[in-house]
C-alpha positions as CSV (number, residue, x, y, z in Angstrom):
1,X,30.9,112.0,131.9
2,X,33.7,109.5,132.6
3,X,35.4,109.1,136.0
4,X,38.6,110.5,134.5
5,X,36.8,113.7,133.4
6,X,35.0,114.1,136.8
7,X,38.0,113.9,139.0
8,X,40.0,117.1,139.5
9,X,43.7,117.3,139.1
10,X,44.1,118.4,142.7
11,X,42.3,115.3,143.9
12,X,44.4,113.2,141.6
13,X,47.6,114.8,143.0
14,X,46.4,113.9,146.5
15,X,45.8,110.3,145.5
16,X,49.3,110.2,143.9
17,X,50.8,111.4,147.2
18,X,48.9,108.7,149.1
19,X,50.0,106.0,146.7
20,X,53.7,107.0,147.1
21,X,53.4,107.3,150.9
22,X,51.9,103.9,151.2
23,X,54.5,102.4,149.0
24,X,57.3,104.1,150.9
25,X,56.0,103.1,154.4
26,X,53.7,100.1,153.9
27,X,53.9,99.0,157.6
28,X,53.1,102.4,159.2
29,X,49.8,101.9,161.0
30,X,49.3,105.6,161.5
31,X,49.6,106.3,157.8
32,X,47.2,103.4,157.0
33,X,44.6,104.9,159.3
34,X,45.0,108.4,157.9
35,X,44.7,106.9,154.4
36,X,41.5,105.1,155.4
37,X,40.1,108.4,156.7
38,X,40.9,110.2,153.5
39,X,39.2,107.5,151.4
40,X,36.1,107.6,153.6
41,X,35.8,111.4,153.4
42,X,34.6,111.5,149.8
43,X,33.6,108.8,147.4
44,X,35.5,110.6,144.7
45,X,38.7,109.9,146.7
46,X,38.3,106.2,146.0
47,X,37.8,106.9,142.3
48,X,40.8,109.1,142.2
49,X,43.0,106.5,144.0
50,X,41.8,103.7,141.6
51,X,42.7,105.8,138.6
52,X,46.2,106.6,140.0
53,X,46.8,103.0,141.0
54,X,45.7,101.8,137.5
55,X,48.0,104.3,135.8
56,X,50.9,103.3,138.0
57,X,50.3,99.6,137.2
58,X,50.2,100.5,133.5
59,X,53.7,101.9,133.8
60,X,55.1,98.7,135.5
61,X,56.4,97.1,132.3
62,X,58.2,100.3,131.4
63,X,59.8,101.3,134.7
64,X,63.1,99.7,133.5
65,X,63.2,102.0,130.5
66,X,64.8,105.5,130.7
67,X,62.9,108.7,129.9
68,X,63.1,112.0,131.8
69,X,59.8,111.9,133.6
70,X,60.3,108.4,134.8
71,X,63.9,109.1,135.9
72,X,62.8,112.2,137.8
73,X,60.1,110.3,139.7
74,X,62.0,107.2,140.5
75,X,65.3,108.9,141.3
76,X,63.8,111.4,143.8
77,X,64.4,110.7,147.5
78,X,63.5,113.6,149.9
79,X,66.1,114.7,152.4
80,X,65.5,114.3,156.1
81,X,65.4,118.1,156.6
82,X,62.4,118.6,154.4
83,X,59.1,118.8,156.3
84,X,56.6,116.0,155.8
85,X,54.2,118.1,153.8
86,X,57.0,119.5,151.6
87,X,58.5,116.1,151.1
88,X,55.3,114.5,149.8
89,X,54.4,117.6,147.8
90,X,57.7,117.3,145.8
91,X,57.5,113.5,145.7
92,X,53.9,113.6,144.5
93,X,54.7,116.3,141.9
94,X,57.4,114.1,140.4
95,X,55.3,111.0,140.3
96,X,52.4,112.9,138.9
97,X,54.5,113.8,135.9
98,X,55.3,110.1,135.5
99,X,51.7,109.1,135.8
100,X,50.7,111.9,133.5
101,X,53.1,110.6,130.8
102,X,51.8,107.1,131.3
103,X,48.2,108.3,130.9
104,X,49.0,110.3,127.8
105,X,50.7,107.3,126.2
106,X,48.8,104.2,127.5
107,X,45.3,105.4,128.3
108,X,42.4,104.8,125.9
109,X,42.9,108.3,124.7
110,X,46.7,108.0,124.5
111,X,49.0,107.2,121.6
112,X,49.4,103.5,122.4
113,X,46.6,102.4,124.8
114,X,46.6,99.4,127.1
115,X,44.1,96.6,126.4
116,X,41.5,95.7,128.9
117,X,39.8,92.3,129.2
118,X,36.2,91.6,130.3
119,X,34.5,88.3,130.7
120,X,31.3,86.6,132.0
121,X,30.7,83.2,133.5
122,X,27.8,80.8,132.7
123,X,24.5,82.5,133.1
124,X,26.0,86.0,133.6
125,X,25.5,89.1,131.6
126,X,27.5,92.3,131.9
127,X,27.2,95.9,130.5
128,X,30.5,97.8,130.1
129,X,30.6,101.5,129.5
130,X,33.6,102.2,127.3
131,X,35.7,105.4,127.5
132,X,34.4,106.8,124.1
133,X,30.7,106.7,125.2
134,X,30.1,103.3,123.5
135,X,28.5,100.5,125.3
136,X,29.4,96.8,125.3
137,X,27.0,94.1,126.6
138,X,28.4,90.6,127.2
139,X,26.2,87.5,127.1
140,X,26.8,84.3,129.0
141,X,30.3,82.7,129.0
142,X,31.9,85.5,126.9
143,X,35.3,87.1,126.8
144,X,36.4,90.3,125.0
145,X,39.6,92.3,124.8
146,X,39.2,96.0,124.3
147,X,42.1,98.0,122.8
148,X,41.5,101.8,122.4
149,X,44.1,104.4,121.6
150,X,44.3,107.8,120.0
151,X,43.9,106.4,116.4
152,X,41.5,103.5,116.7
153,X,39.0,101.5,118.8
154,X,39.3,97.8,118.5
155,X,37.6,94.8,120.3
156,X,38.6,91.1,120.0
157,X,35.7,88.7,120.7
158,X,37.6,85.8,122.1
159,X,34.6,83.6,122.8
160,X,30.8,84.0,123.3
161,X,28.5,86.8,122.2
162,X,28.4,90.6,122.7
163,X,26.1,93.4,121.7
164,X,27.7,96.7,120.7
165,X,26.2,100.2,120.9
166,X,28.8,102.3,119.2
167,X,29.3,106.1,119.4
168,X,30.4,106.8,115.8
169,X,33.6,108.6,115.1
170,X,34.9,108.6,111.5
171,X,38.4,109.8,112.6
172,X,38.7,106.9,115.1
173,X,37.1,103.8,113.6
174,X,35.5,101.1,115.8
175,X,36.1,97.5,114.7
176,X,35.4,94.0,116.2
177,X,37.5,90.9,115.4
178,X,36.0,87.4,115.9
179,X,38.1,84.6,114.4
180,X,38.7,85.3,110.8
181,X,35.9,87.9,110.6
182,X,36.3,91.6,111.0
183,X,33.3,93.9,111.7
184,X,33.6,97.6,111.1
185,X,31.1,100.1,112.6
186,X,29.4,102.7,110.4
187,X,27.3,104.2,113.2
188,X,25.7,101.1,114.7
189,X,24.1,98.8,117.2
190,X,24.9,95.2,116.4
191,X,25.4,91.7,117.8
192,X,28.4,89.4,117.2
193,X,28.1,85.7,118.2
194,X,31.1,83.4,117.9
195,X,29.9,79.8,117.5
196,X,31.9,76.6,117.0
197,X,31.4,76.6,113.2
198,X,30.5,80.2,112.4
199,X,30.4,83.8,113.5
200,X,27.0,85.5,113.2
201,X,26.4,89.2,112.9
202,X,23.0,90.9,113.4
203,X,22.5,94.6,112.9
204,X,19.9,96.3,115.0
205,X,20.6,99.9,114.0
206,X,22.8,101.7,111.4
207,X,25.2,99.7,109.3
208,X,28.3,97.6,109.5
209,X,30.9,96.3,107.0
210,X,31.9,92.7,107.6
211,X,35.1,91.4,106.0
212,X,36.3,87.8,105.7
213,X,39.3,86.5,103.7
214,X,39.2,88.5,100.5
215,X,35.5,89.3,100.6
216,X,33.4,91.9,102.4
217,X,29.7,92.7,102.8
218,X,27.6,95.5,104.2
219,X,24.7,94.8,106.5
220,X,22.0,97.3,107.3
221,X,19.5,97.5,110.2
222,X,17.4,94.3,110.4
223,X,19.9,92.2,108.4
224,X,22.0,89.3,109.6
225,X,24.7,87.2,108.1
226,X,27.2,84.5,109.2
227,X,30.7,83.6,108.3
228,X,31.5,79.9,108.4
229,X,34.7,78.2,109.6
230,X,35.5,77.3,105.9
231,X,35.6,81.1,105.2
232,X,32.3,81.5,103.4
233,X,29.4,83.9,104.0
234,X,26.3,81.8,104.8
235,X,22.8,82.6,106.1
236,X,22.4,83.3,109.8
237,X,20.9,80.5,111.9
238,X,18.4,82.9,113.4
239,X,16.6,85.1,110.8
240,X,14.9,87.5,113.2
241,X,16.7,90.3,114.9
242,X,14.4,90.2,118.0
243,X,15.1,86.5,118.5
244,X,18.9,87.0,117.9
245,X,19.1,89.7,120.6
246,X,16.5,88.4,123.0
247,X,19.2,87.3,125.4
248,X,19.6,90.9,126.4
249,X,16.2,90.6,128.1
250,X,17.1,87.2,129.6
251,X,15.2,85.3,127.0
252,X,15.7,82.7,124.3
253,X,13.3,82.7,121.4
254,X,13.2,79.8,119.0
255,X,11.3,79.8,115.7
256,X,11.4,76.4,114.2
257,X,15.0,75.6,115.5
258,X,16.2,72.0,115.6
259,X,16.2,70.4,119.0
260,X,19.9,69.8,119.0
261,X,20.5,73.5,118.4
262,X,18.1,74.5,121.1
263,X,19.8,72.3,123.6
264,X,23.2,73.7,122.7
265,X,21.8,77.2,123.3
266,X,20.3,76.2,126.7
267,X,23.6,74.7,127.7
268,X,25.4,78.0,127.2
269,X,23.6,79.4,130.3
270,X,24.0,76.6,132.7
271,X,26.8,74.5,134.0
272,X,25.4,71.1,132.9
273,X,25.9,68.7,130.0
274,X,22.7,68.1,128.0
275,X,22.9,64.9,125.9
276,X,20.6,63.8,123.1
277,X,21.6,60.1,122.3
278,X,18.8,59.5,119.7
279,X,19.8,61.3,116.4
280,X,16.2,61.2,115.3
281,X,15.2,63.5,118.1
282,X,17.8,66.0,117.1
283,X,15.8,66.9,114.0
284,X,12.6,67.8,115.9
285,X,11.8,71.5,115.7
286,X,11.1,73.9,118.6
287,X,9.0,77.0,118.8
288,X,8.7,79.1,121.9
289,X,10.1,81.7,124.3
290,X,12.1,80.7,127.4
291,X,13.7,82.4,130.4
292,X,17.5,81.8,130.3
293,X,17.9,81.6,134.1
294,X,15.2,78.9,134.5
295,X,16.8,75.6,133.4
296,X,13.9,73.4,134.6
297,X,11.4,75.8,133.0
298,X,13.2,75.5,129.6
299,X,13.4,71.8,129.8
300,X,9.8,71.4,130.9
301,X,8.8,73.7,128.0
302,X,10.7,71.4,125.6
303,X,9.0,68.3,126.9
304,X,5.6,70.0,126.7
305,X,6.2,70.8,123.0
306,X,7.9,67.6,121.9
307,X,7.6,63.8,122.6
308,X,10.6,63.7,124.8
309,X,11.4,63.1,128.5
310,X,14.1,64.6,130.7
311,X,16.3,62.2,132.6
312,X,18.8,63.6,135.2
313,X,22.1,61.7,135.6
314,X,23.6,63.4,138.7
315,X,23.7,67.1,139.2
316,X,25.4,68.2,136.0
317,X,24.3,65.7,133.4
318,X,20.9,65.6,131.7
319,X,19.7,63.2,129.0
320,X,16.6,63.7,126.7
321,X,15.0,60.5,125.6
322,X,12.0,59.7,123.4
323,X,8.8,59.7,125.4
324,X,7.1,56.3,125.8
325,X,4.2,55.6,123.5
326,X,2.5,53.4,126.0
């Protein structure tokens, strides 16, 4: 159950009244203390207040526009004769109408919907529970923009890699856009990885339809495909679903991958530059499983498998050189 479903209207009205009271008298220490006591009384109060604050923020760009609910809330100023309780009851009711309109229009279930952005830094992973019951898992150094409304569910993969577990709804399609590639869910769990020269899609469960410029393909469970920057479908770099999604367990699995590609993958998880000056070394192949959080462990594993040595140049620069034959 979502937070929105679990919070009662009465509690939301209380949160609205507190929002307005704090905005109207921001320097009143007594009100600040009373508000802190109200928040501490029940964890659900904090959730309700966050919802109301977010809804109010959603409405910010539209507060200069005129519509009846907005006018009623922003026009109202209680008279001095009204009791404090009566004042905030009326004030809160008017603003609740405004926030209710905002939620109906701009929430993920509303007609328009406001986008939300999520991102991770180097070496981080994040799981995001979406409002429709779907789940989004972000890999290292990833950014997505989620735009849900009453008619559709859409995610833009700005950079990086994300795994999607989609709750299927034929009346409200779920799509992912990465560069020039569009991925449409057909009841699916799938991975999308935006690389410098291609976008790779790996389907773990169900099926997706992927569409490029004038051409589309369907992928079923266990299948992978990539779309190159010259707008062609090409084989995926990794041909094993378990290896493609091993990052979700904090691992990198390489099955005969070129060393230059392996180092690029390792570099995604750590704030270092890894250089390979000798082009001959780039074509060596790596097999093995490595923990993403253990930079030294990954590099030591590479040197154990291949005739290379690791040379550190400062804290954030590493060079791999051919091992001496002496």
